[in-house]
C-alpha positions in Angstrom: 0.1 0.1 0.2 1.3 3.5 -1.0 1.5 6.1 1.9 -0.7 9.1 1.1 0.7 12.7 1.5 -2.7 13.6 3.6 -1.3 14.2 7.0 -4.9 13.4 8.4 -5.1 9.5 7.1 -7.5 7.6 8.7 -7.9 4.0 9.8 -11.4 2.6 10.3 -11.9 -0.8 12.4 -14.9 -2.7 12.6 -16.2 -0.3 9.9 -19.5 -1.5 8.9 -20.9 0.3 6.0 -19.1 3.2 6.9 -21.1 5.9 8.8 -18.2 6.9 11.0 -15.9 7.0 7.7 -18.6 9.3 6.1 -18.6 11.7 8.9 -14.8 11.5 9.1 -14.6 12.1 5.4 -16.7 15.0 5.2 -15.0 16.4 8.2 -11.6 16.5 6.1 -9.8 13.0 6.9 -8.6 10.7 4.4 -10.3 7.1 4.8 -7.1 5.1 3.8 -8.0 1.4 5.3 -11.2 0.1 6.7 -11.4 -3.2 8.6 -14.6 -5.2 8.4 -15.2 -9.0 8.3 -19.0 -9.1 7.0 -18.6 -9.4 3.1 -21.7 -7.5 2.5 -21.1 -4.8 4.8 -17.4 -4.5 3.4 -18.8 -4.2 -0.3 -20.9 -1.7 0.9 -18.0 0.4 2.4 -15.9 0.0 -0.7 -18.6 1.0 -2.9 -19.2 4.3 -1.2 -15.2 4.8 -0.6 -13.8 3.5 -3.8 -10.3 5.0 -2.9 -10.1 3.1 0.5 -8.6 -0.2 0.8 -11.1 -2.5 2.6 -9.9 -5.4 4.4 -12.5 -8.0 4.9 -11.1 -10.3 7.3 -11.2 -11.1 11.0 -9.2 -8.2 12.8 -7.5 -10.8 14.9 -5.8 -12.1 11.6 -4.3 -8.8 10.7 -0.5 -7.8 11.2 -0.7 -3.9 11.6 3.1 -3.9 10.1 1.7 -5.2 6.8 -0.5 -1.9 6.5 2.3 0.4 5.7 1.0 3.1 6.9 1.3 6.0 9.8 -2.3 7.0 10.7 -3.4 10.5 12.2 -6.2 8.9 13.8 -7.7 5.5 14.3 -11.3 4.8 15.0 -14.1 2.4 14.9 -16.7 0.5 17.0 -16.0 -3.2 18.1 -19.0 -5.4 18.1 -21.5 -4.2 20.7 -24.0 -6.8 21.2 -22.8 -8.0 24.6 -22.7 -4.7 25.7 -26.4 -3.5 24.7 -29.0 -3.2 27.4 -31.5 -4.4 24.9 -29.9 -7.7 24.5 -30.2 -9.5 27.9 -29.1 -13.0 26.6 -25.7 -12.0 25.6 -25.2 -9.3 28.2 -22.7 -11.0 30.2 -18.9 -11.5 30.7 -19.0 -14.8 28.6 -19.5 -13.0 25.4 -16.5 -13.5 23.5 -17.6 -10.3 21.4 -17.1 -8.2 24.3 -13.5 -8.4 24.4 -13.0 -7.5 20.6 -12.2 -4.2 22.0 -8.5 -5.6 22.9 -8.0 -5.6 19.2 -8.8 -2.1 18.9 -6.5 -1.5 21.6 -3.7 -3.3 19.7 -4.1 -1.2 16.7 -3.6 2.0 18.7 -0.5 0.7 20.3 1.2 -0.9 17.3 0.2 2.1 15.2 0.5 5.1 17.5 -1.7 7.4 16.0 -2.0 11.2 17.3 -5.7 10.6 17.9 -8.2 7.6 18.2 -11.8 7.6 18.6 -13.9 4.6 20.0 -17.5 4.2 19.7 -20.0 1.6 21.3 -23.5 1.3 22.9 -24.3 3.4 25.9 -24.8 0.2 27.5 -21.2 -0.3 27.8 -21.0 2.6 30.6 -23.0 0.3 32.9 -21.9 -3.1 32.0 -20.0 -5.0 34.7 -21.0 -2.2 36.9 -18.6 0.3 35.3 -15.4 -1.8 35.6 -15.2 -2.8 31.6 -15.2 1.1 30.5 -12.6 1.7 33.4 -10.5 -0.8 32.0 -10.8 0.1 28.5 -9.9 3.8 29.5 -6.8 2.6 31.4 -5.5 0.6 28.6 -5.3 4.0 26.4 -3.8 6.0 29.3 -1.2 3.2 29.8 -0.4 4.2 26.2 0.2 7.7 27.2 -3.3 9.0 25.8 -5.5 11.9 27.3 -8.8 10.3 27.3 -12.2 11.8 27.2 -15.5 9.9 27.1 -18.9 11.1 26.8 -22.8 9.5 26.0 -23.9 11.6 23.0 -27.4 11.9 21.6 -27.5 12.0 17.4 -30.4 14.6 17.7 -28.0 17.0 19.1 -25.9 17.1 15.9 -28.3 17.5 13.4 -29.7 13.6 13.0 -33.4 13.1 12.8 -33.3 10.4 15.5 -32.9 10.3 19.4 -29.7 7.7 19.3 -27.8 7.7 22.2 -23.9 6.4 21.7 -20.7 6.1 24.0 -17.7 8.0 22.3 -14.2 7.9 23.7 -11.6 10.4 22.2 -7.8 10.2 23.3 -4.8 11.9 21.8 -0.9 11.9 22.5 -0.9 15.7 22.7 -2.5 16.4 26.3 -5.4 17.8 25.0 -8.6 17.4 27.2 -10.9 17.0 24.3 -14.2 18.7 24.7 -17.3 17.3 22.8 -19.2 19.6 20.5 -22.0 21.6 21.9 -25.5 20.0 21.1 -27.6 21.9 18.7 -31.1 23.6 20.0 -32.8 22.8 16.8 -34.0 19.3 16.4 -34.9 17.7 13.0 -38.3 15.7 13.0 -39.2 12.7 11.2 -41.5 14.7 8.7 -38.5 17.1 7.8 -36.4 14.0 7.2 -38.6 11.9 5.0 -41.8 13.5 3.8 -40.3 14.1 0.2 -39.6 10.6 -0.4 -41.9 8.4 -2.2 -45.5 6.6 -1.2 -44.7 3.0 -1.0 -46.8 -0.1 -0.1 -46.1 -3.1 2.2 -43.5 -5.0 0.3 -42.7 -3.0 -2.6 -39.1 -2.9 -4.1 -39.0 0.2 -5.9 -35.4 0.5 -7.2 -35.6 4.2 -8.3 -38.4 6.2 -6.9 -39.4 10.1 -7.4 -39.2 12.9 -4.9 -42.5 14.2 -4.2 -41.6 18.0 -3.3 -38.7 20.2 -3.0 -38.2 19.2 1.1 -36.7 20.6 4.0 -33.4 22.1 4.7 -32.2 18.7 6.2 -33.6 16.8 2.7 -32.0 19.2 0.5 -28.8 18.4 2.3 -29.4 14.7 2.0 -30.3 15.1 -1.7 -27.2 16.6 -2.8 -25.9 15.0 -5.9 -28.8 12.6 -6.2 -31.5 12.8 -9.1 -33.9 10.3 -7.7 -34.3 8.6 -4.3 -32.8 5.0 -4.6 -33.3 1.7 -2.8 -36.8 2.4 -1.8 -37.2 -1.4 -0.3 -39.9 -2.1 2.1 -40.0 -5.2 3.9 -43.2 -7.5 3.4 -45.1 -8.1 6.6 -48.0 -10.4 6.9 -51.4 -9.2 6.5 -52.2 -9.7 10.2 -49.5 -7.3 10.7 -50.7 -4.7 8.6 -53.9 -5.0 10.5 -52.2 -4.5 13.6 -50.8 -1.2 12.3 -54.1 0.4 11.5 -54.7 0.7 15.1 -51.4 2.4 16.2 -51.5 6.3 16.2 -48.4 8.3 15.7 -46.2 7.8 18.8 -47.9 4.9 19.7 -46.6 1.4 20.2 -48.0 -2.3 20.7 -50.3 -1.2 23.3 -52.8 0.5 20.9 -53.3 -2.7 19.3 -56.7 -4.6 20.3 -55.9 -7.6 22.7 -57.7 -9.9 20.3 -55.0 -9.5 17.4 -52.2 -10.1 20.0 -53.3 -13.7 20.9 -50.1 -15.4 19.2 -48.1 -13.7 22.1 -47.6 -15.8 25.2 -47.7 -12.5 27.3 -48.5 -9.5 25.1 -48.0 -7.1 28.1 -44.3 -8.0 28.4 -43.5 -6.7 24.9 -40.7 -4.2 24.4 -41.9 -0.4 24.2 -40.1 0.0 20.8 -42.3 -3.0 19.3 -44.9 -1.9 16.7 -44.1 1.8 17.2 -45.4 4.3 15.0 -43.1 7.3 14.4 -44.2 10.7 15.6 -43.7 12.8 12.5 -43.4 16.1 14.8 -40.0 14.6 16.8 -37.0 13.0 16.0 -37.2 9.4 15.5 -36.7 6.7 18.0 -33.6 4.6 17.6 -33.2 3.0 14.2 -31.6 -0.3 15.0 -33.2 -3.5 14.2 -36.1 -1.6 12.7 -37.4 -4.6 10.6 -37.6 -6.9 13.7 -39.1 -4.1 15.6 -41.6 -3.3 13.1 -41.3 0.5 13.2 -44.1 2.0 11.4 -44.2 4.9 8.8 -45.7 7.9 10.4 -48.5 8.3 7.7 -48.6 4.8 5.9 -49.4 1.1 7.2 -46.1 -0.4 6.4 -43.0 -0.8 7.4 -39.8 1.8 6.8 -38.0 1.7 3.6 -34.4 1.3 3.5 -34.0 5.0 2.0 -36.2 6.6 4.8 -34.2 4.5 7.5 -30.9 5.8 5.9 -32.6 9.1 5.9 -33.1 8.9 9.7 -29.6 7.7 10.2 -28.5 10.8 8.1 -26.8 8.8 5.3 -27.3 10.8 1.9 -29.5 9.5 -0.8 -26.2 9.1 -3.0 -25.1 6.6 -0.3 -25.8 2.8 -1.8 -26.2 -0.6 0.2 -25.2 -3.7 -1.0 -26.7 -7.3 -0.3 -30.1 -8.4 0.8 -32.6 -6.1 2.0 -32.2 -7.9 5.4 -28.1 -7.5 5.3 -29.1 -3.7 4.3 -31.3 -3.2 7.1 -29.0 -4.6 9.5 -26.2 -2.5 8.1 -28.3 0.7 8.5 -29.6 -0.3 12.1 -25.6 -1.1 13.0 -24.2 2.2 11.5 -23.2 5.4 13.4 -25.1 8.4 12.2 -22.6 10.3 9.7 -23.7 13.7 10.8 -23.0 13.1 14.3 -19.4 11.6 13.6 -18.6 14.3 11.3 -19.7 17.1 14.1 -17.1 15.0 16.5 -14.5 14.6 14.0 -14.4 18.5 13.2 -14.0 19.0 16.8 -10.7 16.9 16.7 -9.5 18.6 13.6 -10.1 21.9 15.3 -7.5 21.2 17.8 -5.3 20.3 15.2 -5.7 24.0 13.7 -4.9 25.4 16.9 -1.7 23.5 17.5 -0.6 24.4 14.0 -1.3 28.0 15.0 0.8 28.1 17.9 
């Protein structure tokens, strides 16, 4: 691999579809390498970052000396299923995925970047009674990094979604990183997706048409796009669609008549995010496994389309996903919202500018 002359080279670990990388690129970083084991995820990353080298392999197999690059920053989010408060089955110390953060630490230790950014679910803060996050922070301090951590909300940074993520930022410059201030104005679901085409349950519309000129947010998402692509909607059974008809904006499964929920052993024990119809006048709830949770369009009796979910994650309409619809939905749900990432990466670069001036 040839070294770039760009002083702000970046390596993305556990990259997924590339939400973090898109934010970093828009902030001014050059993504030289991405590591992602899942093939469809890696294909999506390569399609949208054609000049980056994408390594589709288990990170434990990668020798950092073979990368032939000295990055300015290493960033990424190790698999977080074991730390998530929504996944009680694997939230324990026996889950091997919980310790893939050690590979992230290894890359930082061996490549010695000036900065790193570590991202994960907010549940990592309380996991193992807080001992895990303290251990991770100490690993970086032992490598002489100054570390700052915070749980941030995507809707504070122009993303139309109330999504909390844990972010740890470290540097070798002795800088106490301050996270960017929250924006007062929130982007609502209606402002984010109302210009996208009307669809039906199960429709697979590859190329649609914009319905109207849209909002300031939609104009930002539409930049460079002539038509909205990948307007794919999962097909739900007729009885599921019937349930949707009873749910008002902002309501969930509790609005469904009991006689339509008889297939549940205990319908009163459903998660609050199940059968949730989005409120058009507020930011979206978390877009994670939105197909399984059966998130409902605010105005239409169907699930969210791929393009709508991508919009609510702040992926631009020019961003194209690879793989089956289920794989695409997983990529979108797992991603870090690019606009949130961009705000944090811009803040990192602001310190670089200050140091240069000094």
